[in-house]
C-alpha positions as CSV (number, residue, x, y, z in Angstrom):
1,M,-0.1,-0.1,-0.1
2,E,1.3,3.3,-1.2
3,R,-0.8,5.8,0.0
4,C,-3.0,5.8,3.3
5,P,-6.5,5.0,2.5
6,V,-8.3,7.3,4.6
7,C,-6.4,10.8,3.3
8,R,-4.5,9.9,0.3
9,A,-1.1,10.5,1.8
10,R,1.6,9.0,0.6
11,R,3.2,6.2,3.1
12,N,6.1,5.8,4.8
13,D,6.8,2.6,6.9
14,D,5.3,3.9,10.1
15,P,1.6,2.2,10.7
16,V,-0.1,5.5,11.8
17,C,-0.3,8.0,8.6
18,H,1.3,10.9,9.0
19,R,-1.5,13.3,7.8
20,C,-4.6,11.6,9.1
21,G,-3.3,9.7,11.9
22,T,-5.3,6.4,10.9
23,D,-4.1,3.3,12.5
24,L,-3.0,1.4,9.0
25,S,-1.4,-1.3,11.3
26,W,-4.7,-4.1,10.4
27,V,-4.3,-3.7,6.6
28,C,-0.5,-3.5,6.7
29,R,-1.1,-7.6,8.0
30,V,-3.9,-8.5,5.7
31,E,-1.4,-7.0,2.7
32,A,1.4,-9.1,4.0
33,Q,-0.9,-12.3,4.3
34,A,-2.1,-11.8,0.8
35,Q,1.6,-11.7,0.1
36,T,2.2,-14.7,1.6
37,W,-0.2,-16.5,0.1
38,Q,0.6,-15.5,-3.1
39,R,4.1,-16.7,-2.3
40,V,2.8,-20.4,-1.3
41,A,1.0,-20.6,-4.5
42,I,4.0,-19.9,-6.3
43,A,6.0,-22.3,-4.6
44,K,3.8,-25.0,-5.4
45,L,3.9,-24.0,-9.1
46,L,6.8,-25.8,-9.3
47,T,4.9,-29.1,-8.2
48,D,2.2,-29.2,-10.6
49,E,-0.3,-29.3,-7.4
50,H,-2.5,-27.4,-8.7
51,Q,-5.8,-27.6,-6.1
52,L,-3.1,-26.3,-3.6
53,V,-2.0,-23.3,-6.1
54,R,-5.4,-22.8,-6.6
55,E,-6.8,-22.5,-3.3
56,A,-3.4,-20.3,-2.0
57,L,-4.7,-17.7,-5.0
58,Q,-8.0,-17.8,-3.7
59,H,-7.1,-17.2,-0.2
60,A,-4.7,-14.2,-1.6
61,V,-7.5,-12.6,-4.2
62,K,-9.4,-12.4,-0.8
63,L,-7.7,-10.6,1.1
64,K,-6.5,-8.4,-1.4
65,R,-7.1,-8.2,-5.2
66,A,-3.2,-8.1,-6.8
67,P,-3.3,-7.7,-10.4
68,L,-0.1,-10.8,-9.6
69,T,-2.8,-12.8,-8.2
70,L,-5.6,-12.6,-10.7
71,A,-2.7,-13.4,-13.6
72,L,-1.7,-16.2,-11.7
73,L,-5.7,-17.0,-11.5
74,G,-5.9,-16.9,-15.3
75,M,-3.0,-18.7,-16.2
76,L,-4.0,-21.8,-13.9
77,D,-7.3,-21.7,-15.5
78,A,-6.2,-21.5,-18.8
79,E,-4.0,-24.3,-18.4
80,L,-6.4,-26.6,-16.8
81,R,-8.8,-26.2,-19.8
């Protein structure tokens, strides 16, 4: 997350927005969890365990609709057709 979702100020590493004072620590944790699921899916791609890859990507998308995660889901769907 590059900007505060409340006031759109550029973010630094502080979990509290420097402009509006919003505590963004929970948002940062959710974003980190989405990235973790995305990394799990990428690691599982090498094992051909497509169901595990799909589940990991679906967990990631529920947390954050990142372009890479959506692209990986699309690639997996196209491969299985």
